[in-house]
C-alpha positions as CSV (number, residue, x, y, z in Angstrom):
1,M,0.0,0.0,0.0
2,S,1.2,3.5,-0.8
3,H,2.0,5.9,1.9
4,Y,-0.5,8.8,2.7
5,S,1.0,12.2,2.1
6,G,-1.9,14.5,3.2
7,P,-2.3,16.4,6.5
8,L,-2.6,14.7,9.9
9,I,-4.4,16.8,12.5
10,T,-5.5,16.6,16.1
11,Q,-8.1,18.5,18.1
12,A,-5.4,21.0,19.1
13,I,-4.2,21.6,15.6
14,A,-7.8,22.0,14.2
15,Q,-8.5,24.6,17.0
16,A,-5.2,26.4,16.3
17,L,-6.2,26.8,12.6
18,L,-9.6,28.2,13.6
19,D,-8.1,30.5,16.2
20,A,-5.6,31.9,13.6
21,R,-8.4,32.5,11.1
22,D,-10.6,34.2,13.6
23,A,-7.8,36.4,14.7
24,G,-7.5,37.6,11.1
25,A,-4.2,35.9,10.3
26,A,-3.5,35.2,6.6
27,S,-1.5,32.1,7.5
28,W,-0.6,29.6,10.2
29,N,2.8,28.1,10.9
30,G,3.1,24.7,12.5
31,S,3.2,21.0,11.8
32,L,0.5,19.1,9.9
33,D,2.4,15.8,10.0
34,L,2.7,15.0,13.7
35,E,5.9,17.1,14.2
36,R,7.7,15.3,11.4
37,S,8.1,18.7,9.7
38,R,6.8,22.3,10.0
39,G,5.4,24.6,7.3
40,E,2.7,27.2,6.5
41,A,-1.0,26.8,5.8
42,R,-2.7,29.8,4.1
43,L,-6.0,30.7,5.6
44,A,-9.3,31.7,4.0
45,A,-12.7,32.1,5.4
46,Q,-14.1,28.6,4.6
47,A,-10.9,26.6,4.1
48,W,-7.1,26.4,4.5
49,H,-4.6,25.7,1.8
50,W,-1.6,23.4,2.3
51,Q,0.7,21.7,-0.3
52,G,-1.5,22.5,-3.3
53,Q,-4.9,21.6,-1.8
54,Y,-7.7,23.2,0.1
55,Y,-9.1,21.6,3.3
56,P,-12.2,22.6,5.3
57,Y,-11.8,23.7,8.9
58,A,-12.6,20.8,11.2
59,E,-14.7,21.3,14.3
60,A,-15.9,19.0,17.1
61,L,-12.9,16.6,16.9
62,K,-12.3,14.2,19.7
63,A,-9.3,14.3,22.0
64,R,-6.7,11.5,21.8
65,T,-7.4,11.0,18.2
66,I,-5.5,11.7,14.9
67,Y,-7.4,12.6,11.8
68,Y,-6.5,12.2,8.1
69,W,-8.1,13.5,4.9
70,N,-10.0,10.6,3.3
71,G,-10.9,12.6,0.2
72,E,-14.2,13.9,1.5
73,A,-13.7,14.7,5.2
74,F,-11.2,14.4,8.1
75,A,-11.7,10.9,9.5
76,P,-10.1,9.2,12.6
77,V,-7.0,7.1,11.9
78,A,-8.8,4.0,13.3
79,R,-10.2,0.7,12.0
80,Y,-12.4,-1.9,13.6
81,S,-12.4,-5.5,12.3
82,T,-11.9,-8.0,15.2
83,A,-10.7,-5.1,17.5
84,L,-10.6,-1.3,17.5
85,I,-7.1,-0.3,16.3
86,K,-6.3,3.4,16.6
87,L,-3.4,5.8,16.1
88,V,-3.1,7.9,19.2
89,P,-1.2,11.3,19.5
90,T,1.5,11.8,22.2
91,E,3.2,14.9,23.6
92,W,6.3,13.9,21.6
93,G,4.6,14.2,18.2
94,V,5.5,10.6,17.4
95,P,2.2,8.6,17.9
96,T,1.5,5.3,19.6
97,F,-1.4,3.0,18.8
98,E,-4.0,1.2,20.8
99,I,-5.9,-2.0,20.4
100,D,-9.3,-2.0,22.2
101,G,-8.0,0.9,24.4
102,I,-4.8,-0.8,25.4
103,K,-1.7,1.2,24.6
104,M,0.9,-0.8,22.6
105,L,4.0,1.4,23.1
106,P,5.5,3.0,26.1
107,T,5.1,6.8,26.0
108,A,5.1,8.0,29.7
109,K,8.8,9.2,29.8
110,E,9.9,9.6,26.2
111,S,8.9,9.4,22.6
112,P,8.1,5.8,21.4
113,L,10.7,6.4,18.7
114,D,13.4,7.3,21.2
115,D,12.4,4.3,23.2
116,A,12.8,2.1,20.1
117,R,16.2,3.7,19.4
118,R,17.6,2.7,22.8
119,K,16.4,-0.9,22.3
120,V,17.7,-1.1,18.7
121,G,21.1,0.1,19.9
122,L,21.4,-3.0,22.0
123,I,21.6,-5.2,18.8
124,E,24.0,-2.8,16.9
125,P,22.3,-3.0,13.5
126,R,25.0,-1.4,11.3
127,G,25.9,-3.6,8.4
128,K,23.7,-6.5,9.7
129,A,20.8,-8.6,8.4
130,V,18.1,-8.2,11.1
131,L,14.8,-10.0,11.7
132,D,12.0,-7.8,13.1
133,T,9.4,-10.3,14.2
134,C,6.4,-8.1,15.0
135,G,6.7,-4.9,13.1
136,G,3.9,-2.8,14.6
137,L,4.2,0.9,13.6
138,G,7.7,0.2,12.3
139,Y,9.7,2.2,14.9
140,F,12.3,-0.6,15.3
141,A,12.6,-0.6,11.5
142,A,13.0,3.2,11.4
143,C,15.8,3.0,13.9
144,C,17.5,0.2,12.1
145,L,17.5,2.1,8.9
146,E,18.8,5.2,10.7
147,G,21.5,2.9,12.3
148,G,22.8,1.6,9.0
149,V,21.2,-1.8,8.8
150,A,22.2,-3.8,5.7
151,H,18.7,-5.4,5.4
152,L,15.7,-5.7,7.7
153,Q,13.1,-8.4,7.3
154,S,10.0,-7.4,9.1
155,F,6.7,-9.2,9.7
156,E,3.3,-7.9,10.9
157,K,0.3,-10.1,11.2
158,N,-2.5,-7.6,11.5
159,P,-3.6,-5.9,8.3
160,D,-5.1,-3.0,10.3
161,V,-1.8,-2.2,11.9
162,L,-0.2,-2.3,8.4
163,W,-2.8,0.3,7.3
164,L,-1.9,2.5,10.3
165,R,1.7,2.4,9.1
166,T,0.6,3.8,5.7
167,I,-1.0,6.8,7.4
168,N,1.5,7.5,10.1
169,A,4.2,10.0,9.0
170,W,6.7,8.4,11.3
171,S,6.4,4.8,10.0
172,P,9.1,4.0,7.4
173,D,8.0,3.3,3.8
174,P,9.7,0.3,2.4
175,D,9.5,1.9,-1.1
176,S,11.1,5.2,0.0
177,T,14.5,6.4,-1.2
178,A,15.5,6.5,2.5
179,A,14.9,2.8,2.8
180,A,16.9,2.2,-0.4
181,G,15.6,-1.4,-0.6
182,R,16.9,-2.3,2.8
183,L,13.4,-2.9,4.4
184,T,11.2,-5.8,3.5
185,L,7.8,-5.7,5.2
186,T,5.5,-8.8,5.0
187,Q,2.0,-9.4,6.3
188,A,2.4,-12.8,8.0
189,D,2.3,-14.6,11.3
190,V,6.0,-14.8,12.2
191,A,5.3,-18.0,14.2
192,Q,4.8,-19.6,10.8
193,A,7.0,-17.4,8.7
194,V,10.1,-18.1,10.8
195,L,9.9,-21.8,9.6
196,Q,10.8,-20.6,6.1
197,I,13.8,-18.5,7.1
198,A,17.2,-20.3,6.4
199,E,19.3,-21.5,9.3
200,A,21.9,-19.0,10.6
201,S,20.9,-16.4,8.0
202,V,20.3,-13.4,10.3
203,D,22.8,-11.4,12.4
204,A,20.4,-10.0,15.0
205,V,16.7,-10.3,16.1
206,L,14.2,-7.7,17.5
207,H,11.3,-9.4,19.1
208,D,8.4,-7.1,20.3
209,P,5.4,-9.4,20.6
210,P,2.0,-8.5,21.9
211,R,1.5,-9.4,25.6
212,F,1.6,-13.0,26.7
213,G,-2.2,-13.3,27.1
214,I,-2.7,-12.3,23.4
215,A,0.2,-14.2,21.7
216,G,1.5,-16.8,24.0
217,E,2.9,-18.8,21.1
218,L,5.5,-16.0,20.6
219,Y,6.8,-16.7,24.1
220,S,7.0,-20.5,23.6
221,Q,10.0,-22.7,23.7
222,V,9.2,-23.9,20.2
223,F,9.4,-20.3,18.9
224,Y,12.6,-19.5,20.8
225,D,14.2,-22.6,19.3
226,Q,13.3,-21.3,15.9
227,L,14.9,-17.9,16.6
228,A,18.0,-19.7,17.8
229,R,18.0,-21.7,14.5
230,V,17.9,-18.6,12.2
231,L,20.3,-16.5,14.2
232,R,24.1,-16.9,13.6
233,R,26.3,-17.7,16.6
234,G,27.3,-14.6,18.4
235,G,24.2,-12.8,17.1
236,R,22.1,-10.6,19.5
237,L,18.4,-10.7,20.3
238,F,16.4,-8.1,22.1
239,H,13.1,-9.4,23.4
240,Y,10.6,-6.8,24.7
241,T,8.6,-8.1,27.6
242,G,7.4,-5.0,29.4
243,S,7.1,-5.1,33.2
244,P,3.8,-7.0,33.9
245,N,2.7,-6.8,37.5
246,K,3.7,-10.0,39.2
247,L,1.2,-9.5,42.0
248,T,-1.8,-9.4,39.6
249,S,-0.5,-11.8,36.9
250,G,1.1,-14.3,39.2
251,R,4.0,-14.6,36.8
252,D,7.5,-13.2,36.3
253,V,7.4,-13.0,32.5
254,P,10.9,-11.5,32.0
255,R,12.5,-14.3,34.1
256,E,10.4,-17.0,32.3
257,V,11.6,-15.6,28.9
258,Q,15.2,-15.5,30.1
259,K,15.0,-19.2,31.1
260,R,13.4,-20.3,27.9
261,L,16.0,-18.4,25.8
262,E,18.8,-20.0,27.7
263,K,17.3,-23.4,27.1
264,A,17.2,-22.6,23.3
265,G,20.9,-21.8,23.3
266,F,21.2,-18.2,24.3
267,K,23.1,-16.4,27.1
268,A,20.4,-14.1,28.4
269,S,20.1,-11.3,30.9
270,L,17.4,-8.7,31.8
271,A,18.0,-5.4,30.0
272,L,15.8,-2.2,29.8
273,D,12.2,-3.5,29.8
274,G,13.0,-6.9,28.3
275,V,15.7,-9.5,27.8
276,L,19.0,-9.2,25.8
277,A,20.4,-12.5,24.6
278,L,23.5,-13.7,22.8
279,R,23.4,-16.8,20.6
280,R,26.0,-19.2,21.8
C-alpha cells in the first residue's frame, strides 16, 4: 500500500487553525504531519490551503485522536475488524497506537521512537541482516534504517496495523528512497513465517510481541528454538517483555523468557524492559 501524504491533524491543531483564522491571520505556521516537519498553511474564510490543496476547517474533533483526509472529510485514523485499532497522539509528536483501548507502546517518559532507538542500539544494527518479528508501527525498522542496517526483514500479522503504518508520518515506507531497498515488510504470522527462514541467516533479532495473554505462542520454547536456529552464533536478540505486575498476573514473564531463551541456546540477561540474549 502506498503511503499517505496529506495532513494529519488533532483536536489541538484544528483549533489552532480556527483561532488563527478568527484572529484575522492570513497564514498559520506549524506541523501538519505530527511534528515530522513544519510549514505554512494559508488561511481563507471557509478553508485552509496546504501543499497545493484546500481543506475545510474541522470542528468537534475528539481528544486523543488523529485525523487524516479521506478525500471527503477528516476521519479518525482507526479501524475496527476484530478489534478497534487506533493511532493515538502523544506529547512527543510521534504517535502510539491502541488495540481496544490498550496502549501498545511506552510513552510515559519519552517518545516511542526514542524508546525504540535505545532498544535497537542493543543489537547494533549497522551492516547487519536483522529480523524484526512483530513490526507494529515500524519504529524498530526506522531506527535500524537510521542505524545503517544492511537489510531488515519485518513481519506484521495484523492488516489494520499495516494500514496505520501507511497513514503514520513516522512509520518507514519500504519503497522510499531513505529505505533504499533495505526494508522488506511482509504481512504474515511470524510464528509460521520463521519456519521458512534459512538457518543461521540473520545477524540479529528484534522481538516485540503482543503481551503473553494475546500471543502466547510467541513466548513459547518452540518459537525461541526457531529464533536460535535462524540466528548466527554470536548474534544478538532483544526481546521486549514490558514489566507486567507479578502480583496481579502471578507470573514473572521476563524471568520466564530468560530461562526459555537460555534453554534454546542463548546467554540471556534482563535489559531495559526486556531481555537481551546472545546466541551461543
